[in-house]
N, C-alpha and C positions, 0 to 999 in steps of 0.2 A: 517680400513685400505682400501686402494684402490690399484688396480693393474695397473701399468704403463707398456705398451708394447712399446719396442723400434724398430727402423726400421729393425734391424737384427733378430727380432722375440723373443728376450729375454724379460723376464718379471721380474720386481722388485715391491715390495710392499712398499708403503709410507703412511704416515698419511694423512687423508683427509684434503684438503686445501693446500697441498704442491704446491710450485711454480716451474716454469721452472728453475729459478736460483738455488733453493735449490736442485733440481734434478741434475743439472750440478755440484754443489759443492760436491754432494755425489759421483760423478764419479771421478772428479779430479779437483784440484785447477786451473790447466792450462785451462781446458775446461771452467770453470766458468769465467775466465778472458776474454776468447775469444767469448763466446756466446753472441749473440745480440738479438735473439727473439726465440720464442718457437712455434712449431706446435702442436696443440691439436685437434686430430680427424679431421685433414685436414684444420683447421682454424689457421692462424698465430696470435699470441697474444703476449702481453708484458711478460717479464720474471717474473714480480711480480703478475701476474694474478693467483688466487687460482684455483687449479684443485680439484673438489669435487667428482668425480666419476671415475670409470675405464676408461682409455683413451689410445689411441695410441699417443705417443709423439715423436717429433723430435726436436732436438736442432740445431738452425741455427747460423752459423758463417758467417764471411764476404764472405767466398768462396761460400756460398749458396745465390741464388737469393732472397730468403725470408729475409735473414739477411741484405743484401744490401738494400732491399726495406725499411725495418724498419729504417735503418741508414739514407737513403736519405729522407724518410718521415719526420723524426725528423729534418733533415737539412733544409727542406723547412720551417718548423715552426721557426727554428732558424733565417732564412733569414727574415721572417715576423717580428719576434721579434726585429731584428736589424733595420728594416725599420720603425717600429712603434716608435722607439726611435729617429731615425734620421729625420723622416718626419712626424711631428705631423699633425693629420687630414687625414692621408692616409686611403684610402678605400681598403679593401681586397676582392678579388674574391676567386678563387680556387687555392690551392697550393699542388699538388700531387708529389709523387715520380714517376719518369719515368725510362725507361730502362737504361739510362746512366746518372743518377743524379736526378735533381728535378727542378721544376719551381714554381713561384708564380705570379699570375695575380694581379696587383695593379693599383690604380688610385690616383695620387697625387692631392692635392687641387689646385685651382686657375690656372689650366693649366700648372702647373710645370711638369717636366719630369726628368727621370733618364737617364743619358748618361754613356757610357763606362768609361769616365773620373771619374765617381763617384764610380766605382767598388772598388777601393782601400779602401776608407773610410768605405764602407759597409762591405767588407771582414774583415777589422780590428775590426769593432764593433761585427761581428759574432764571431770572435776568442775570443774577450774579454768576451762575454757572455758564450761561450762554456767553457772557462777556469773556470767559476764559478761552473761548474758541477751541473747546475740547475736540480732538479728532474722534471720529466715529469709526471704529475698527471692526471689520467683519472677520469671522473665524469659523471654519468648518470644524465640527466636533463630533466624536463618536457618541453613540447613545449612552453607553456606560459612563463615559466621562461627563456627559451632560447631567446624568442622574447624580453622579458624585458631586459635581460642582454646585448644583442647585440644592442638593440635599444638605451640603455643608452650610449653605446660606439659609437653611431652614425654610425654603420656599415650597410649601406643601402643594400648592396648586400648580406650580410650574412642573414639579416632579410628576404629578398626576397627568399633566398634559404630555410630557415626554413619554411616560410609560404607556399611555393609552392611544395617543394619536400619531406619534412620530416614528419614522422608520430609520434604522441605522443607515448612514450614508447620505441622508437628506437634511441633517440638522445643522443650522448655523446660529451663531450668536453675534450680537453687536455690543460693543463696549464703548462707553464714553465716560471719562473720568473714572469714578469708582463703581459705576452702575453697569451691569451686564444683563442682557435680556435675550431670550429665545426669539428669533425673528428671521423671516425670509427676506426682509428689506423691501424696497430699497431705502437708502437714507442719504442725507446730505453728507458732504465730506467732513464738516465740523459744525459745532453748535453756534459759531459766530454769525451765521446768516440770520439767526433769529433775533430780531430787534424789538419786537413789540408783542406782548403776551396778555391775554385776558382769559381768566377762568369764568365760565358763563353760568354753570349750574352744577348741582350735585343731586343725584337720585339713587334710588335703590336698584340693585340688579342681582338676580340670583346667579350663582356660579353655574356656568354652562346653560343659563336660561332655564334651569330645572327648579321648579318651585319647592321641591323636596330638599334642595341643597341649601348651603349657607347663603345668606343675603349679604352681598358686598355693597360698597359704595362706588358709584360711577361718577367720576369727575369729568365734566366736559370743559373744553377750552378751545381757544382759537389763537393763532399767532400769525405774524406778518413780518416781511423783511423791512418795512418802514412804519414808523409811528403814525404817519399820515393815513396809511391804509387802515390801521386799527381805528383811528378816529372816525373815518368814513364808515367803517363797519358798524361801529357803535351807534352812529346816527341811523344807519339802516335797521339795526335791531329795534331802536325806538319806534321807527316807522312800522316795522313788522308787528310790534305789540298793538299799535293802533289798528292794524289790518287783520289781527287774529280772527280767523273765521269763527272760532268758538264765541268770542265776544260779540261780533257783528251778528252772528246767527241768532243769538239770544235777543239782541236789540231789535232785529227785524222779524223775530218770531218765525224762524225758518225750520229749526229742528231742535230736538231735545234728547237727553238721555235720562234714564230712570234706573236707579239701583235695583228697584224691585223687578224691572224687566230684565236687567242684566247688563254687566259691563260690556262696552264695545258694541252695543246693539242700538243704533240710532233710530229714533222715531221722527218721521217727517211730519211737521205741523202743516195746517192748510196752505199757508203761503209758500212754505218750502216745497210742498207737494206740487203746487202750481208751477213753481220754477222748474222743478225736476221734470214734470210732464211736458213742459214747453221745450226743454232741451231734447227730450226723447222724440217729440213730434218733429223737431228740426232734423234730427238724424233720420227719422222714418221717411220724411219727404225725400231726402238725398238718396238713401239706399234703395228706395222704391224705383227711382229713376235708373238705378244700376241693376235691377232685376232680382232683388232679394225677396224672399218669402219669410214671413214671421211665424215662429212656432212658440209654444209654451210648454215647458217640461216641469216635472215635479221638483220640489225642494229637497227630496230625499231620493236615494237609490239603493239598490241592493249592494252590499259590500263587494260582492263578486264583480259588479260593474266596474268598480274602481281598481280591483285587483287586475282585471283584464286590461284596463287602460294603462296601468302602471302608476296611477296617481296614489294608490294606497301605499305602495313601496316608497314613493318619493315624497309624498305629502302627509302620510299617515300620522306622523308625530305632531304635525301642525294642524290636524283636523280634529273636530269633535269626535269623540270615541264612538264606536258602533252602537246602534240602538238594537237591543235584543227584544224580539217580539215573543208572545206566549208560545209560538210554535218553536219547538226545539231545533236549534241550529240555524234559525233564520236571523239574519243580521242586516240592518239597514244603516246608512250613513247620511247625515246632512251633506248635501253635495258640495264638494270643494271646487268643482269645475263643471262647466256646462257641456264641454266637448264630448264626453262619453255618451250623454243623452242624444246629442245630435248624430253621433255615429249610428245609434240605434234607429233614428229616424231614416237615415240613408238605407239601412239594412231592412227596413220595414217591407219593401217590395222589390222585385227585380228592377235593375236599372240598365239602361242602354247608353251607349256613347252619345246618342241624340239628346238624352236628358241632362247632359253635362255642358257647362258647369251648373251644379245645383247649389244655390246660395241660401243658407238657412240662417235666420237672424233671431235673436231673443234678448230681451232685457231680463236676464236671468239672475236671480239672487243666489249667491253662494256663501259658504260659511267656512271660516278658518279659525282655529283656536290660537289667537295671539296671546302672548304673555301679558298679564295685567299691566306691568310696568312699561310696556311698549305701546299701549293704546294711546291714541292722541286724536281727540276730536273726530272729524270725518276722514282724516288722512290715514289712520291706522285703526281699523275696526274689525269686529268678528263677523259681521254680516254686511255684505255689500253687493250691489247690483252691477254686473258687467254689461256693457252694450255689445254683447257678444255676437259674432257671426262666424260660420264655418262654411267654407267654399269647397265643394268636392268637384275636382276637375281632372281632365286628362293631363298627362305630363306636358304635352305640347301647348296646353292652355295656361300653365302656371305663370309664365312671365306676364302675359297680358292681364290676367286676373290680379296679379300683384300690383301692376301699374294702375289698374282701376281702383284698387283699395287705397293706393297712395293719393289718387285724385280725391277720393272721398274724405280722407283725413285732412287734406289740404283745404277743402271746402269747409269742413267742420271747424277746424282750428282758426282759420283766417276770419271766420264770422265773428270772433271775439277779439280780434286785433292781436292775437298772439304771434310773436316771433318764435320760430322753432327751428331746431336742428335735429339731425338724425344720428342714430348710433346703430351700427351693425353689430349684433351680439352673436358671436360664434362660440363653438365649444372649445374647451381647453385642449390644446393640441397635445399636452403631456398627460392628460388624465381622461381617457375615454370611458372609464368604468362607470361614471355617474350619468352616462347618456345611453339611450336605447337606439337600436338601429344600426345598419351597416355603414361602413366607411363610404361606399359608393353613393348611398342615399344622402348622407351628410354632404358629400362633395357637390352633388347636384343641387341640393336645396341652398347651400351657401352661395354657390355660383349664381343661382337665380336672383338672390337678393342683391348681390353686388352688381349684376348686369342691369337690374331694374333701376338702381340708384344712378348708375352711369347714364342710362337712357333718359332719365328725368332731369339730369344735371343737378341732382341733389347731393350736396357735400355731406359725407357721412363718416364719422370716426369709427374705427373698428375696435371692439373690445372682445378679447378672448376670455372664455370661461363664463360669459354672461348669458349663454344660450339657455333656452328651456331644455329639460331633459330629453324631449322628443324632437327638437328641431331648432335651427337658428331663427333669429328674429330681427326685425327692424323696429327700434324703439324711437319714439318722437319725444324730444326734450323741449320744453318751452321755457322762455324766460319771462318772469312776471314783471310788473311795473317797477319793482325795486331791485331787479337784477338777479333774483333767485332762480335756480334751475329746478324744474320738476319733470319727472317722467310721466307722460300721459299715454297717448295712443301707442298701439303696438300691432305689428303684422308678423305672423310666424308661418314658415313653410314646414310641413310635416308629412314625411313619407312613412312614418312609423305607426302612428295610431290606426290608420286604415288597415295595415297588416295585422295588428294585434286584434282588431275586431273582424278580421277576415272579410272586409268589404270588397265587393267586386261589381263590375259592370260588364256588359257584353259589348265588345268592340266591333268596329266595322267589319272585321274579318271573321266575326262570330266566335272569337276566343274570349275567355274571361280575363279581365285585367283589374289591377288594383288602382283605385283613384288616388290622387294626391289631395291632401287636405291643407287648406290655408286658414289659420286662425286670425281673427281680426277684431280689434276693439278700438275705435277712434277716440272715445273719451277715456278708455281704460276702465274706470269704474265711475258710476254716477256720484258716489260719495266723495271720492278723491277729487274728481273734476270740479264738483261744486265748491269744495274747500279752496282749491286753487283759484277758481273764478272769483270767489268772495274776496280773497286776499289780493288778487290782481286788481280788482275794481274797487276795493275797499267798500264793497256793498252797493256801489253805484252801477247797477246792471244796465246793459243797453235797454233802450226804451221798449224794444220789441219783446224783451225777455222778462223784464221786472214784473213781479207779481201784481203790484199796484202801480199804475201809471200816474194816477191822480188821487190826491187827498182833498176832499171837499170839507172846508172848515166854516161852519156857520158862526157868525159873530156872537149870536146868542140862540137860545132854544127857540125863539120866535121864528127863526129862519130854517129850522130843521126840515119843515115840509118842502120848502123850496130846494134845499139841498137834496132831498130825496127825489124831487122831480128832475133835477139836473142829472143825478146818478142814474135814474131810470132811462133818460134819454141817451146818456153815454153807453149804457149797457146795450141799447138797441142798435147802436152803430159800432160796437166792438171796441169801445174804450173802457179799460179796467179802472174802476173808481171805488174808493172807500170813503165813508163819511165819518168824521170825528164829531159826534153829536154830544160829547161830554159837556157838562155844565162847568166849563173852565174858561178863563180869559183867553182871548185870541193869541196873545203872545205865548202862553203856555202850550197851546195847541201847535203853534208853528214850531216851537223848540222840540216838542215830542215827535212831531212828524219829520223833522230834519233828521233825528236819530234813526228813523225807519227808512231813510234814503229814498223816499218817494220823489220821483223826478219833478212833479209839479204839485203845488198847493193852490187851490182855488178858494179864495175867501169870498163868502157871500153874506150880504146884509140887506138892508132896506133898499138901497139904490139898485143893487144887482137884481133883487127880486122884482122891482118895478120895471126895470129895463130889459129883463131876460138875459142878463149878462153874468160874467164871472170875472173876478179880479185875479189875475194870474201872477203867481209868485214862483219862479223857478227854484229848484233845490239849490241851497247855498246862497240864496239872494239873487243878485243879477237884476237885469232890467225887468220891471213890472209893468203890466198893461191890463187893460180891460177889453174883453172880447165877448161877442155873443157865444152862447154855448155851442151853437152850430159851427161857427168859425173855429172855435178852439178844438172841437172834436175832429174837424177836417185837418187842422194842423197836426194833431197827434197821428192820425192815420196816414197822412202824407209822409211824416217823418219815418214811421214804421215801414211804409212801402219802399222808401228810398233805401233804408238799412237792409231790407231783406230781398232786394231785387235780384241779387246774385245767388240766392240760396237754391 
């Protein structure tokens, strides 16, 4: 017999070789019908995988990310199976599950391509195959046999993947119907769980993300266990289109892109700059209370700086290539990270234990070379500004500093009405090669994060393999107004970078010690945060944050001078106002300013000019009234004061 421990701490005994499905059946028939995958000691596996020793087990349903991942992973294979039948000679690349569905990279023969008009027949074929409830069969295979099997199928890219990336003794395949794929899993037991399917888009994707290689087609899709879920998802997609930050950003004149400036390099327009600076001021006020000092570092650095930090080895291929100066052998790089610069600030002069913790903050712009096909508005760019800070502290200060950062992130995110959850990202226990530092340092830093979450009572899911190369982290995931999850703020504990830079301080006993470094970014990046905020609010920002609080609309040009007088008064009392002085009818002005999402429109004409008043029209309509400009300004400032009293 073996002992199975469940998430609530309870333990049951089962025969050796029991499967996740059998465990679910022993609990309840309803659970057995709903369960999709099984977690065994932190690894997600299929429900029919035997468990041969004592284990911690978790049963995943659709509501669990792991359950959806297995569902969408199988759906990706179902898509490939359908394409194999519809397009003989098709070449397959990679086909993973992603956060909201799945995709598969494919290349059709003879220059053919798949278009959106083809989606209907592909979806029909997928539904036909799913209805057969084809078992998904896992098989371990030798490397030589895998090369033979996929070579016989003329799958060029699969053979390259086997040859270059996979090691003998680690290769598995999954087969459903007539389709076999290289895969680590996990998958559903059969395709019958997949009841509703929608292909959402098709895009170009270079093989292996290499622009010098063949361009394949990437088909995106989503699937569900019930048609009702798909219907609800499609409604959400329509709402997402309305909230697209690229569309709203243009309407509100917040930011722009220019092909002449370069792809993925956002330009902040005046109103967007106001928004962004106000966000930065909000964080500045909070972090000043917590003892941070702000620094400014260059946008470039010597290549050797990033070699020392390890960023060149781990991010070099994703960075802009080195800049060569006229001096022979001298190379610089656009900085991909701010932390190496902050290490040099710490090293600038001798430090004592009395100087710690030293908290250095910077709104630092960094640069990463993202593939053209992966650029997307402000959420995926080549230039972005991190609200970065690095805390250098003694080992005994790590936990309290981590708790303080959690408080800062809570203050920042709750100011926008975000609901958030946390994810503890640890290193892959089976692959230490992609991380730097000793096992002891990793154990200490991982324990510090887990203990801090427990002390704060913050529920946090654990994800293995998601840590940064230099240390574990706590990521904050928010849910927006239409239920989408976004990763924003992050905290990371790092014992390694200070050692790489040979940082030290003089301790109380007069010995030299190495500080611990905590990386922290509540917003994550200003660009991504603004994109999420735009889509969360649909551009209707909180009154304290919005670039223009008031639009003054003169009925005709005769009242432009009065509008200017009102705006001047508002400026003197801290109310942000803009005047629409165009020679347009008032209805047109109202419609145009509705698109700009300005919270209040003030209509002024002869009566308002005579009485010293404004006719107030809230955004989106609502109850209208007439107020003196003094009373209205007080109303705005009182609303803002109430909103920001806890900042």
